C-alpha positions in Angstrom: -126.2 36.1 -121.7 -128.9 37.8 -123.8 -129.4 41.0 -124.6 -133.3 42.2 -125.1 -133.8 44.9 -127.4 -134.9 45.3 -130.3 -134.6 46.7 -134.0 -133.9 50.3 -134.8 -132.9 51.1 -131.5 -129.4 53.0 -131.7 -129.1 52.4 -127.7 -129.1 48.2 -128.2 -127.0 49.3 -131.4 -124.5 50.7 -129.0 -124.5 47.5 -126.5 -124.0 44.9 -129.3 -120.7 47.2 -130.5 -119.7 46.8 -126.5 -120.4 42.8 -126.6 -118.7 42.1 -129.8 -115.6 44.9 -128.5 -115.1 42.9 -125.6 -116.1 39.4 -127.2 -118.7 38.4 -125.1 -121.2 36.2 -126.7 -124.9 37.2 -126.7 -128.1 36.2 -128.0 -130.0 39.1 -129.4 -133.9 38.3 -128.8 -136.0 40.7 -130.8 -138.7 41.8 -126.9 -141.8 42.5 -130.4 -141.8 39.1 -131.1 -143.1 38.3 -127.6 -146.3 40.5 -125.8 -145.4 39.2 -122.6 -141.8 40.8 -123.3 -142.5 44.6 -124.8 -145.0 44.2 -121.5 -141.9 44.0 -119.7 -138.9 45.9 -120.9 -140.9 48.3 -122.8 -139.2 51.1 -122.5 -135.8 49.3 -120.2 -134.6 48.4 -123.6 -131.1 47.7 -123.7 -131.4 44.9 -121.3 -128.8 42.3 -120.3 -129.6 38.7 -119.1 -126.6 37.1 -117.6 -125.6 33.4 -117.0 -127.4 33.5 -113.7 -130.6 35.4 -114.9 -129.5 38.7 -113.5 -130.5 41.5 -115.4 -128.3 44.1 -116.3 -130.9 47.8 -117.3 -129.3 50.7 -119.2 -127.4 53.0 -119.0 -123.4 50.9 -118.0 -120.5 51.4 -118.7 -118.2 49.0 -120.9 -116.0 47.4 -116.8 -119.6 47.4 -116.2 -120.8 45.4 -119.1 -117.3 43.3 -118.3 -117.7 42.7 -115.1 -121.6 41.4 -115.8 -120.1 39.1 -117.9 -118.0 37.6 -115.6 -121.7 36.1 -113.9 
């Protein structure tokens, strides 16, 4: 699972807390390190991408997150 995010993003921090709570492994990617990512996700973060390249955009509930992580 990849979490596209940026530093100092309260919504992103909430998602990280949920991922930790649900024991879902993820990789944090700061979109500000890549201009293409900024263009793609600028106002859409936090965004999760699962192993089959599906994207899950905020807002979502923990159950949605859990189901999404199964893919």
